KEKE-3310 file (N, C-alpha, C; in steps of 0.2 Angstrom, whole numbers, plus 5000, padded with zeros to 4 digits):
npx = (5003:5011:5018:5011:5004:5014:5021:5009:5010:5022:5019:5008:5015:5024:5011:5010:5019:5021:5012:5013:5023:5016:5009:5018:5023:5013:5012:5024:5020:5027:5029:5032:5038:5031:5038:5051:5050:5052:5046:5041:5038:5044:5054:5064:5081:5094:5107:5099:5090:5085:5081:5081:5089:5082:5079:5073:5065:5059:5050:5039:5042:5049:5056:5043:5037:5038:5024:5012:5011:5023:5031:5027:5032:5045:5048:5057:5070:5084:5099:5114:5122:5127:5137:5136:5129:5113:5101:5092:5080:5076:5077:5068:5055:5053:5051:5042:5032:5035:5027:5021:5008:4994:4984:4979:4970:4964:4974:4978:4985:4998:4998:4988:4980:4974:4961:4966:4974:4990:5001:5015:5033:5043:5059:5075:5090:5107:5125:5126:5117:5103:5085:5070:5056:5046:5030:5019:5026:5036:5048:5063:5066:5082:5087:5098:5115:5129:5134:5124:5122:5128:5123:5110:5110:5121:5119:5130:5126:5118:5128:5131:5124:5119:5107:5096:5079:5072:5057:5047:5035:5023:5018:5010:5000:4992:4983:4969:4967:4966:4969:4983:4988:4983:4984:4997:4998:4990:5000:5011:5004:5001:5016:5020:5013:5020:5032:5028:5028:5040:5048:5040:5043:5055:5057:5052:5060:5073:5079:5089:5083:5081:5070:5073:5071:5079:5086:5094:5083:5088:5098:5092:5080:5086:5095:5085:5075:5064:5051:5040:5035:5043:5054:5049:5056:5067:5075:5086:5091:5097:5108:5109:5122:5134)
npy = (4991:5006:5008:5008:5021:5030:5029:5037:5049:5052:5053:5062:5073:5076:5075:5089:5097:5097:5104:5118:5122:5120:5132:5142:5142:5149:5163:5166:5171:5172:5170:5155:5145:5128:5120:5123:5117:5105:5088:5083:5097:5108:5125:5124:5131:5129:5119:5114:5117:5130:5148:5160:5173:5192:5203:5219:5229:5246:5257:5255:5268:5275:5279:5279:5288:5293:5296:5284:5285:5288:5277:5271:5271:5272:5258:5245:5231:5228:5222:5229:5230:5239:5235:5244:5243:5243:5255:5251:5254:5259:5241:5239:5246:5239:5227:5227:5231:5222:5209:5214:5217:5227:5229:5227:5222:5214:5203:5208:5207:5217:5214:5203:5183:5169:5164:5169:5163:5166:5160:5163:5162:5173:5176:5186:5188:5192:5199:5194:5185:5173:5177:5176:5184:5194:5198:5203:5206:5215:5209:5204:5186:5177:5161:5158:5158:5169:5168:5167:5172:5164:5154:5157:5158:5155:5167:5181:5194:5191:5188:5202:5209:5218:5216:5201:5195:5179:5169:5159:5146:5139:5125:5118:5130:5129:5116:5117:5116:5104:5098:5098:5104:5115:5122:5124:5133:5145:5147:5154:5164:5172:5173:5181:5195:5197:5199:5210:5220:5219:5225:5237:5247:5245:5255:5266:5271:5271:5259:5247:5228:5212:5201:5184:5166:5159:5149:5142:5127:5115:5115:5128:5121:5113:5123:5130:5124:5117:5108:5105:5112:5127:5135:5149:5160:5176:5190:5200:5216:5230:5246:5256:5254:5265)
npz = (5001:5005:4996:4984:4989:4986:4974:4968:4971:4967:4952:4954:4957:4945:4936:4940:4939:4925:4921:4927:4918:4905:4911:4912:4899:4891:4898:4895:4882:4867:4850:4844:4831:4826:4823:4830:4842:4855:4858:4872:4870:4876:4872:4858:4854:4844:4847:4858:4874:4879:4889:4874:4866:4867:4857:4858:4849:4841:4841:4825:4814:4805:4787:4782:4775:4762:4747:4744:4727:4724:4728:4721:4708:4713:4716:4715:4708:4715:4714:4718:4733:4748:4761:4774:4787:4795:4803:4819:4822:4808:4801:4812:4805:4795:4796:4802:4791:4782:4786:4798:4814:4810:4817:4833:4843:4836:4828:4819:4802:4792:4778:4769:4772:4770:4774:4784:4790:4792:4792:4788:4793:4801:4797:4800:4794:4801:4803:4818:4819:4818:4818:4823:4819:4830:4831:4840:4850:4843:4842:4844:4840:4846:4835:4830:4834:4828:4810:4798:4784:4772:4771:4766:4754:4737:4729:4727:4734:4744:4753:4757:4761:4774:4782:4780:4774:4777:4769:4778:4775:4784:4789:4796:4801:4790:4790:4787:4771:4766:4750:4744:4734:4732:4746:4745:4735:4739:4751:4740:4734:4749:4753:4740:4744:4758:4750:4740:4747:4757:4745:4742:4754:4756:4744:4748:4761:4750:4750:4746:4736:4734:4729:4729:4723:4721:4734:4746:4750:4756:4769:4774:4780:4789:4798:4801:4808:4802:4804:4795:4783:4772:4765:4757:4751:4750:4756:4752:4763:4758:4760:4745:4730:4726)
capx = (4998:5013:5021:5006:5003:5021:5022:5003:5013:5025:5013:5004:5019:5025:5007:5008:5027:5022:5005:5017:5026:5010:5006:5022:5023:5008:5012:5028:5018:5032:5029:5039:5036:5030:5046:5055:5046:5052:5041:5039:5034:5049:5058:5071:5083:5101:5105:5099:5083:5084:5078:5082:5092:5078:5079:5067:5062:5058:5041:5040:5039:5056:5054:5037:5036:5036:5021:5010:5012:5028:5035:5027:5035:5052:5051:5062:5074:5094:5104:5122:5120:5133:5138:5136:5123:5107:5101:5089:5075:5075:5076:5057:5051:5057:5049:5035:5032:5033:5024:5018:5002:4991:4976:4983:4966:4960:4980:4976:4992:5000:4995:4979:4983:4971:4957:4969:4980:4995:5004:5020:5038:5048:5067:5081:5098:5112:5132:5126:5113:5097:5081:5063:5050:5037:5025:5018:5031:5040:5055:5069:5070:5087:5087:5105:5119:5135:5134:5125:5121:5129:5118:5102:5111:5126:5121:5133:5120:5115:5134:5135:5120:5117:5103:5092:5074:5070:5048:5043:5026:5023:5010:5005:4995:4988:4979:4962:4966:4965:4973:4992:4990:4978:4990:5004:4995:4990:5005:5014:5002:5003:5020:5018:5010:5024:5037:5028:5028:5047:5050:5038:5046:5066:5057:5051:5065:5079:5084:5090:5080:5080:5066:5076:5068:5085:5088:5097:5081:5089:5102:5086:5077:5090:5097:5080:5071:5057:5048:5031:5035:5044:5058:5048:5057:5072:5075:5095:5090:5102:5108:5111:5130:5131)
capy = (5000:5011:5007:5012:5029:5034:5031:5039:5056:5054:5056:5070:5076:5077:5080:5096:5100:5098:5108:5125:5121:5125:5138:5147:5146:5151:5167:5169:5174:5172:5167:5150:5139:5122:5116:5125:5115:5095:5083:5088:5105:5111:5127:5123:5134:5129:5111:5115:5121:5137:5156:5164:5179:5194:5212:5223:5233:5250:5257:5256:5274:5278:5276:5278:5294:5295:5296:5279:5285:5288:5271:5261:5272:5270:5251:5240:5228:5232:5218:5231:5232:5240:5235:5246:5242:5247:5256:5247:5259:5256:5236:5237:5248:5236:5219:5230:5235:5218:5207:5218:5220:5235:5228:5223:5217:5206:5203:5205:5211:5226:5208:5197:5180:5162:5158:5171:5158:5169:5154:5164:5166:5180:5177:5189:5183:5197:5197:5193:5179:5172:5180:5177:5191:5192:5205:5205:5209:5220:5210:5198:5182:5172:5157:5153:5164:5168:5175:5163:5173:5161:5148:5159:5158:5157:5174:5187:5200:5190:5188:5208:5214:5220:5210:5196:5193:5173:5169:5151:5144:5134:5121:5116:5131:5127:5110:5120:5115:5097:5095:5100:5109:5119:5124:5125:5140:5149:5149:5156:5170:5174:5174:5187:5199:5200:5201:5216:5226:5222:5231:5247:5250:5247:5261:5272:5270:5274:5254:5239:5224:5208:5193:5179:5161:5151:5151:5132:5126:5110:5119:5134:5118:5113:5128:5135:5118:5116:5101:5103:5118:5126:5142:5151:5165:5177:5196:5203:5223:5237:5252:5253:5258:5273)
capz = (4998:5006:4988:4977:4989:4983:4964:4967:4976:4962:4948:4955:4957:4937:4933:4941:4934:4918:4921:4927:4914:4898:4910:4911:4892:4890:4899:4890:4877:4862:4847:4842:4827:4831:4823:4836:4848:4853:4857:4876:4870:4875:4866:4857:4850:4840:4852:4867:4877:4885:4882:4869:4867:4864:4856:4854:4843:4844:4834:4816:4812:4800:4782:4779:4772:4754:4744:4738:4719:4723:4730:4718:4703:4713:4717:4709:4708:4716:4719:4721:4741:4751:4767:4780:4796:4793:4811:4822:4819:4799:4802:4817:4801:4787:4798:4804:4785:4778:4795:4807:4817:4811:4822:4839:4844:4832:4828:4812:4799:4786:4774:4770:4770:4766:4778:4791:4794:4795:4790:4788:4800:4794:4799:4798:4794:4802:4806:4824:4822:4816:4825:4823:4819:4834:4827:4842:4854:4841:4845:4836:4846:4840:4832:4831:4834:4822:4803:4793:4779:4767:4768:4762:4744:4732:4726:4732:4736:4753:4759:4755:4764:4782:4782:4774:4777:4775:4775:4778:4773:4792:4784:4803:4801:4786:4792:4784:4767:4762:4748:4745:4728:4735:4752:4742:4732:4743:4753:4735:4734:4753:4751:4736:4749:4759:4746:4734:4755:4756:4742:4743:4759:4749:4737:4752:4763:4746:4751:4739:4740:4728:4731:4727:4727:4721:4739:4749:4755:4761:4772:4777:4783:4795:4801:4805:4810:4798:4800:4791:4780:4769:4763:4751:4746:4754:4751:4754:4759:4762:4755:4736:4730:4720)
cpx = (5004:5017:5018:5005:5011:5024:5012:5006:5017:5022:5010:5010:5021:5021:5007:5013:5026:5016:5008:5022:5022:5011:5012:5023:5018:5008:5019:5028:5021:5031:5032:5034:5037:5035:5052:5055:5048:5046:5036:5036:5037:5052:5064:5077:5093:5099:5104:5093:5085:5083:5082:5084:5087:5081:5074:5066:5059:5053:5043:5039:5045:5056:5049:5034:5035:5029:5020:5012:5018:5033:5033:5030:5042:5055:5053:5066:5080:5098:5111:5120:5127:5133:5137:5130:5117:5106:5093:5083:5070:5075:5069:5054:5051:5052:5043:5029:5030:5027:5019:5010:5000:4985:4978:4975:4961:4967:4980:4984:4992:4999:4991:4984:4977:4969:4961:4972:4988:4999:5012:5024:5042:5056:5071:5088:5103:5120:5132:5121:5107:5091:5073:5060:5048:5036:5023:5018:5036:5047:5057:5070:5075:5085:5094:5108:5124:5131:5132:5118:5121:5126:5112:5103:5117:5126:5123:5133:5118:5122:5138:5130:5117:5114:5098:5086:5072:5060:5048:5036:5026:5016:5007:5000:4991:4984:4971:4962:4970:4971:4980:4991:4988:4981:4995:5005:4995:4996:5010:5010:5004:5010:5024:5018:5014:5031:5038:5031:5035:5049:5045:5043:5050:5062:5057:5056:5072:5083:5085:5087:5082:5074:5071:5072:5073:5090:5088:5092:5081:5093:5098:5085:5082:5092:5090:5076:5065:5056:5043:5031:5038:5048:5056:5054:5062:5073:5080:5090:5096:5104:5112:5119:5127:5135)
cpy = (5009:5013:5011:5019:5034:5033:5034:5045:5057:5055:5063:5076:5082:5079:5089:5101:5103:5104:5114:5127:5127:5132:5145:5149:5148:5158:5171:5175:5175:5166:5163:5147:5133:5119:5116:5121:5107:5094:5084:5096:5110:5115:5127:5128:5131:5120:5109:5118:5125:5143:5157:5169:5185:5201:5213:5229:5238:5252:5258:5265:5279:5273:5277:5283:5299:5291:5290:5280:5284:5282:5267:5266:5270:5263:5247:5236:5229:5228:5222:5235:5231:5235:5237:5243:5246:5248:5253:5246:5257:5248:5235:5239:5244:5228:5220:5233:5228:5212:5207:5217:5226:5234:5224:5218:5213:5202:5200:5209:5214:5218:5203:5189:5173:5163:5166:5167:5161:5161:5155:5164:5166:5179:5182:5186:5190:5196:5194:5186:5178:5172:5178:5182:5190:5198:5205:5208:5214:5217:5201:5193:5178:5165:5150:5160:5161:5172:5167:5165:5169:5157:5150:5157:5156:5163:5180:5190:5197:5191:5195:5212:5214:5214:5205:5195:5187:5174:5164:5151:5139:5130:5117:5121:5133:5122:5110:5117:5106:5094:5102:5105:5116:5127:5126:5132:5145:5151:5155:5163:5172:5178:5181:5197:5203:5202:5209:5222:5228:5228:5237:5249:5251:5253:5266:5276:5272:5267:5251:5235:5219:5201:5188:5171:5155:5152:5139:5131:5120:5113:5124:5130:5115:5117:5130:5129:5116:5110:5101:5112:5121:5134:5146:5155:5171:5183:5198:5212:5227:5242:5250:5258:5261:5271)
cpz = (4999:4997:4982:4980:4984:4978:4965:4967:4966:4954:4946:4952:4949:4933:4934:4939:4928:4916:4922:4921:4907:4902:4908:4903:4890:4891:4898:4885:4871:4856:4843:4836:4828:4828:4827:4843:4848:4855:4865:4876:4874:4869:4865:4852:4848:4842:4857:4866:4883:4882:4880:4870:4864:4864:4855:4852:4842:4839:4830:4813:4806:4792:4777:4776:4765:4752:4742:4731:4718:4725:4726:4711:4706:4716:4713:4711:4710:4719:4719:4727:4745:4759:4775:4784:4793:4803:4811:4821:4811:4800:4805:4808:4796:4791:4796:4797:4779:4784:4798:4809:4817:4814:4827:4841:4842:4830:4820:4809:4795:4780:4773:4768:4768:4771:4785:4792:4796:4796:4790:4795:4796:4799:4797:4801:4797:4802:4811:4824:4816:4821:4818:4823:4823:4834:4832:4849:4851:4843:4841:4843:4843:4842:4834:4831:4830:4817:4799:4787:4774:4766:4766:4752:4743:4730:4730:4735:4745:4756:4762:4760:4770:4784:4775:4781:4773:4776:4771:4779:4780:4790:4792:4804:4798:4785:4789:4777:4765:4757:4747:4740:4728:4742:4747:4736:4734:4748:4747:4735:4742:4754:4747:4739:4752:4755:4744:4744:4759:4750:4743:4749:4759:4747:4742:4756:4759:4749:4743:4743:4730:4729:4727:4728:4724:4727:4742:4754:4760:4768:4778:4783:4789:4802:4806:4810:4809:4799:4797:4786:4774:4768:4759:4746:4750:4749:4756:4754:4763:4759:4748:4736:4723:4713)
residu = (MET:LYS:LYS:LEU:PHE:ALA:LEU:ALA:LEU:VAL:ILE:ALA:LEU:MET:ALA:GLY:GLY:ALA:GLN:ALA:GLN:LYS:ARG:ASP:ASN:ARG:LYS:SER:GLY:LYS:THR:ILE:PRO:SER:SER:MET:VAL:ASP:GLY:LYS:GLY:ASN:LYS:THR:PHE:GLY:ASN:SER:VAL:LYS:ALA:PRO:GLU:ILE:ARG:GLN:LEU:PRO:GLU:PRO:VAL:ILE:GLY:MET:ASP:MET:PRO:PHE:LYS:MET:ALA:LEU:GLU:GLN:ARG:ARG:THR:ILE:ARG:THR:ILE:ARG:GLU:ASP:GLU:LEU:PRO:ILE:ASP:LEU:ILE:SER:SER:LEU:LEU:TRP:SER:ALA:TYR:GLY:ILE:ASN:ARG:ALA:GLU:GLU:SER:ARG:ARG:VAL:VAL:PRO:SER:ALA:VAL:ASN:VAL:GLN:GLU:PHE:ASP:VAL:TYR:LEU:PHE:ASP:ARG:GLN:GLY:VAL:TYR:LEU:TYR:ASP:ALA:GLN:LYS:LYS:ALA:LEU:ILE:MET:VAL:ALA:GLU:GLY:ASP:TYR:ARG:LYS:VAL:ILE:SER:SER:GLN:PRO:PHE:PHE:GLU:LYS:ALA:PRO:VAL:SER:ILE:VAL:LEU:VAL:ALA:ASN:TYR:ASP:ARG:MET:LYS:ILE:PHE:LYS:ASP:LYS:SER:VAL:ARG:ASP:PHE:TYR:ALA:ALA:VAL:ASP:CYS:GLY:TYR:ILE:SER:GLN:ASN:ILE:TYR:LEU:PHE:SER:ALA:SER:ALA:LYS:LEU:ALA:THR:VAL:ALA:CYS:GLY:GLY:ILE:ASN:HIS:ASP:GLU:LEU:GLY:LYS:LEU:LEU:ARG:ILE:THR:ASN:GLY:LYS:ALA:MET:LEU:ALA:HIS:PRO:VAL:GLY:PHE:ALA:GLU:GLU)
# end
């Protein structure tokens, strides 16, 4: 009887700990894609389970003063990008323009998505590391430390550009689409919306960018721990060479 009681007590304590962990995870409010959560529900970053480095972003207000008609006229592909660093307030505005929240009370974004599934995870690559953009918190969550810009593609502008944005469709959020071809169609369409916003912001802020589909899907999948999704498109961004 004592053994049975002791066993029941251990099970109860373990269950209580698991529930507490779930509550802590909910309280944290971090937007983490399912590909970065292990089988036990723990958040994983690199090869360890630990709290990630978080870079808080300033309010997105820089580089959006150009009239819309002029931004459309100035929108273009520019592959010659300088190595100069971008200020953090400009990066914040760039990310918000790409995939930010514009209606906080409804968690609605600056771009549409099919059935509002909001399936994209947006990653920022720079010299210091790789970051997941948390639009809710206006923050960057580090997922890999170090310079991984070369992993994106063999195209030379990725190595030179101070930042690059990689757009990843997370299929775990698209289970409503039972037909794979329908799912892939909507993921591609939604990706195009984000890409065009990056182009228009770059025109407004006088930055250079190019949409690139020739990226290293397998290497990015391993680096970003993509288990059910795909890296669809990447944008190097920086100041244009004169």
